Every structure is written in structure tokens, then in C-alpha cells.
C-alpha positions as CSV (number, residue, x, y, z in Angstrom):
1,P,235.1,64.7,158.0
2,V,235.4,61.0,156.7
3,A,237.6,60.6,160.1
4,F,235.4,61.6,162.2
5,M,232.3,59.3,161.0
6,R,233.8,56.8,161.7
7,W,234.0,57.3,164.6
8,Y,230.8,58.3,165.0
9,A,229.1,54.8,163.8
10,W,229.4,53.6,166.6
11,L,225.9,54.8,167.4
12,A,224.3,52.3,164.4
13,Y,227.1,50.4,163.5
14,A,230.1,49.5,165.8
15,C,228.6,48.5,169.2
16,V,229.4,45.3,170.3
17,Y,227.3,44.5,173.7
18,E,228.6,42.1,175.7
19,P,226.3,41.0,178.6
20,T,228.8,39.6,181.5
21,F,226.9,40.1,184.7
22,H,223.6,41.1,186.1
23,T,223.8,42.3,190.2
24,D,220.6,43.7,192.4
25,P,221.5,46.5,194.0
26,R,218.0,47.4,195.0
27,K,214.4,45.0,193.7
28,G,213.4,44.9,190.8
29,S,216.3,46.6,189.0
30,F,219.6,45.0,187.7
31,Y,223.1,46.4,185.7
32,E,223.8,45.3,182.2
33,L,227.6,45.9,181.5
34,I,228.1,47.6,178.0
35,S,231.3,46.5,175.8
36,I,231.8,49.6,173.1
37,V,234.0,48.5,170.9
38,I,235.3,51.5,168.4
39,D,237.0,50.7,165.4
40,N,240.8,51.8,165.2
41,P,240.5,54.9,167.4
42,V,244.6,56.4,167.2
43,A,243.2,56.6,163.4
44,T,240.2,58.5,163.4
45,I,240.1,61.1,166.8
46,T,242.8,62.6,169.2
47,A,242.9,60.9,173.4
48,G,241.4,63.9,174.2
49,I,238.3,63.3,171.9
50,I,237.9,59.0,173.1
51,T,237.4,60.6,177.3
52,N,235.0,64.2,177.6
53,G,234.1,64.8,173.5
54,F,233.0,60.6,173.3
55,Y,230.4,61.0,176.5
56,D,229.4,64.4,175.0
57,L,228.6,63.4,172.3
58,L,226.4,60.5,173.3
59,K,224.7,62.5,175.6
60,Y,223.9,65.3,173.1
61,I,222.4,62.7,170.7
62,C,220.6,59.8,172.9
63,K,218.5,62.8,174.5
64,R,217.9,64.6,171.3
65,V,216.7,62.1,169.6
66,V,214.2,61.4,172.6
67,G,213.1,65.5,172.8
68,Q,215.6,66.5,175.3
69,V,218.1,68.9,173.9
70,T,220.1,70.2,176.0
71,A,223.7,72.3,175.9
72,P,226.6,70.4,175.0
73,E,229.7,70.2,177.1
74,T,232.9,70.8,175.2
75,T,234.0,72.2,172.4
76,K,234.6,69.7,170.1
77,V,231.0,69.0,170.0
78,K,229.8,72.4,169.8
79,G,231.8,72.0,166.7
80,L,230.1,69.8,165.6
81,I,227.0,71.4,166.2
82,E,227.5,74.2,164.4
83,R,229.3,73.0,161.1
84,K,227.7,73.9,157.7
85,E,227.1,70.5,157.2
86,P,224.8,69.0,158.9
87,V,226.7,65.9,160.8
88,I,224.2,65.7,163.4
89,N,221.2,65.5,161.8
90,K,222.8,62.2,160.1
91,L,223.7,60.9,163.7
92,C,219.9,61.3,165.0
93,D,218.7,59.5,162.6
94,N,221.3,56.5,162.5
95,I,219.9,55.9,166.2
96,R,216.7,56.5,166.0
97,E,215.9,52.7,165.8
98,P,217.7,51.8,167.9
99,V,217.2,54.3,170.6
100,K,213.0,53.1,170.1
101,A,214.3,49.1,170.7
102,F,215.9,50.0,173.6
103,H,212.8,51.2,174.9
104,R,210.9,47.7,174.7
105,P,211.2,47.4,178.6
106,I,209.6,49.9,179.0
107,R,206.7,49.1,176.6
108,T,205.7,46.1,178.5
109,N,206.5,47.9,182.1
110,R,205.8,51.7,182.2
111,D,207.1,51.9,185.2
112,V,211.3,51.0,184.1
113,V,213.6,53.9,184.0
114,I,216.8,52.7,181.3
115,G,219.8,55.0,182.4
116,I,222.9,55.4,180.9
117,E,226.1,56.0,182.7
118,R,230.1,56.9,182.9
119,A,232.1,55.6,186.3
120,R,228.6,56.9,188.4
121,K,227.8,59.7,186.2
122,S,224.3,60.0,184.8
123,L,224.5,60.5,180.6
124,V,220.8,59.5,179.7
125,Q,217.8,58.3,181.5
126,Y,215.4,56.9,179.2
127,N,211.7,56.6,180.9
128,K,207.6,56.3,180.0
129,N,207.9,60.0,178.9
130,T,210.8,59.5,176.1
131,Y,209.0,56.4,175.5
132,D,206.1,58.1,174.5
133,F,208.2,60.8,172.4
134,I,210.7,58.5,170.1
135,S,207.0,55.5,169.5
136,N,204.4,57.8,168.6
137,E,206.3,59.8,166.1
138,V,203.6,60.1,162.7
139,Y,204.3,61.0,159.1
140,S,201.9,63.5,157.7
141,E,200.2,63.8,154.1
142,L,202.4,64.9,151.0
143,E,202.6,68.9,150.9
144,Y,203.4,71.2,148.1
145,G,204.8,73.8,146.8
146,L,206.3,74.9,150.3
147,S,208.8,78.3,150.4
148,C,211.9,77.3,152.2
149,N,215.9,78.8,151.9
150,V,218.6,76.1,152.5
151,T,220.7,76.9,156.1
152,K,223.0,74.0,156.1
153,M,224.0,70.7,153.9
154,N,226.0,68.6,153.2
155,T,226.6,67.6,148.9
156,L,228.2,65.0,150.0
157,S,224.7,62.9,151.8
158,E,220.9,64.0,151.7
159,Y,221.4,65.4,154.9
160,G,220.2,69.5,155.3
161,R,218.2,71.9,156.6
162,V,215.7,74.6,155.5
163,Y,214.5,77.6,156.9
164,L,210.9,76.6,156.0
165,D,208.6,79.9,155.9
166,Q,205.5,77.8,156.5
167,L,207.1,77.0,159.9
168,K,209.3,80.5,160.7
169,K,211.9,78.5,162.0
170,T,214.4,76.0,160.5
171,V,214.5,72.2,159.8
172,P,216.5,69.2,159.5
173,Y,215.5,67.8,155.6
174,E,216.4,64.6,154.4
175,V,216.4,64.2,150.8
176,T,214.1,61.2,148.8
177,E,216.0,58.9,146.0
178,G,213.6,60.2,143.5
179,V,214.6,63.7,143.8
180,S,217.0,64.5,140.6
181,F,220.5,65.5,140.8
182,A,219.5,69.3,139.2
183,E,216.7,69.4,141.9
184,R,219.8,68.4,144.1
185,L,221.5,71.4,142.9
186,I,219.1,73.7,143.8
187,L,219.1,72.6,147.1
188,S,223.2,73.9,146.8
189,K,221.9,77.4,144.4
190,S,219.6,77.8,147.4
191,L,222.6,77.8,150.7
192,D,224.7,79.7,148.3
193,D,221.8,82.4,148.4
194,T,221.4,82.2,152.0
195,Q,225.2,83.1,152.6
196,N,225.1,85.4,149.8
197,K,222.3,87.2,151.8
198,I,220.6,86.7,148.8
199,E,216.7,86.4,149.6
200,E,215.3,83.7,147.2
201,K,213.7,81.3,148.2
202,I,212.8,77.6,146.5
203,K,210.1,75.1,146.7
204,I,210.0,71.7,148.0
205,D,207.4,68.9,148.2
206,I,207.8,67.2,151.7
207,K,206.2,64.6,153.9
208,K,206.7,65.7,158.0
209,L,208.2,63.4,160.8
210,M,206.0,65.1,163.8
211,D,206.8,63.6,166.9
212,K,202.5,63.1,169.4
213,E,202.5,66.8,169.7
214,G,202.6,68.0,166.6
215,R,206.1,69.2,166.0
216,V,208.1,68.5,163.4
217,I,211.3,66.9,163.8
218,K,212.1,66.3,160.6
219,I,211.6,67.1,156.9
220,Y,212.0,64.7,153.7
221,I,211.9,66.9,150.3
222,Y,210.3,64.2,147.3
223,R,210.1,67.5,145.0
224,V,212.5,70.8,144.9
225,Y,211.6,73.6,142.0
């Protein structure tokens, strides 16, 4: 897991942008070459992941963060999504602010389309619709005593997923700094109960991060009991 996270960290921390040339393929457009530097790739990932797996992960995460969830094409990325540890949630959180910054040209010109491509193959396109999605996120007021059970979690981080009875579905969560060690143990116990098919519920106080349509993107947990 450490090796995986070292690789994926480029999404937030290890990208080196090197604009080398601009050309005009058509009126009003230009290309910018971006070089991505991965620290010590041999020690962290195999050559196979460097190619198809890398671009599949890039495509999946960059689309998911703007509400466009697509099925992954490689077994490596499928495996990450299915893991008990919510790695994908962490990565989406890491790139949310950079992707917002990436949309700045669209804020001033609604006709701008920003594309991410791999060797003449389109991976992601950002436009006015994705700009509206990511720039209109709102937080709810604090909600108390919501019933849930944990379905995924990483005991070494603040991230996981819960089935929220109020919404009747699972949602990603992030534990805030004020949650105590004892409360985190309650979350861990809830995951054990879920895996052992024990129908026990816990209560949480939360704030919701929502898109402009009111759909829940993730929740922040402030108290567990």
C-alpha cells in the first residue's frame, strides 16, 4: 500500500509542469506540453502499470472528481476500487483543488474546452458543465445523530465509506481532527460488524459536501457514538 500511495501521490504533489511550446492547430486553440515526473518508478510500480494502468487511473480519477464516474478498463484500477481501503476517495480529495484551478480559463470563457490526452487518445474533457459541477460545491449545516454502519475504512487514515440510513446508500467519509481515538474504534468495530453481517448501527454527527443539485459527494464526521 505504501508503494501504491507513493506512486499516486503525483496527482497532488509530484507533477512538474514544463510548458515547452504553444502552437495554433486551429483558431482560438493551443496545445501545452506537460511533463509528469514520477519519483523512483522502478521501486514503486511495475512497467505494466506505468502505461495502461497509469492512464486508466488518471482518467478514472479526473472524471470522478467532476461527477463523471466511468468503469475502469484495467484490472489494476478495478482492484483499487474494490479494495477495503478507500484509496480512490483519498486521491479524489487530493486532486479536487488542483482540478478546480485547472478550470480557471472556463470561468472567463464558457466556450473553452480543456482536454487531457494520451498519444492522440482523449482521456478527459473539462468544459462549462464540469466547471459548474466543481465550482458549485456547498457544505450543509451540522447534522446530528445520523444512523449508519461502516462498509470500508483505512485505519491509518481518516478516510472510509459508510452506509447512511438517511440516504439509503454508501457515501465516502472523512474523519475530522476532533474525533477521538475511542470514537475511531467505534468506526472500526462497525466495519467488523458489517463484515460479520451483524446488523448493528452507530450514530454520527456530520456535515455533507454536496454538488449544485444537492447530491452528496462525501461527508465529514465530527462525532461518533
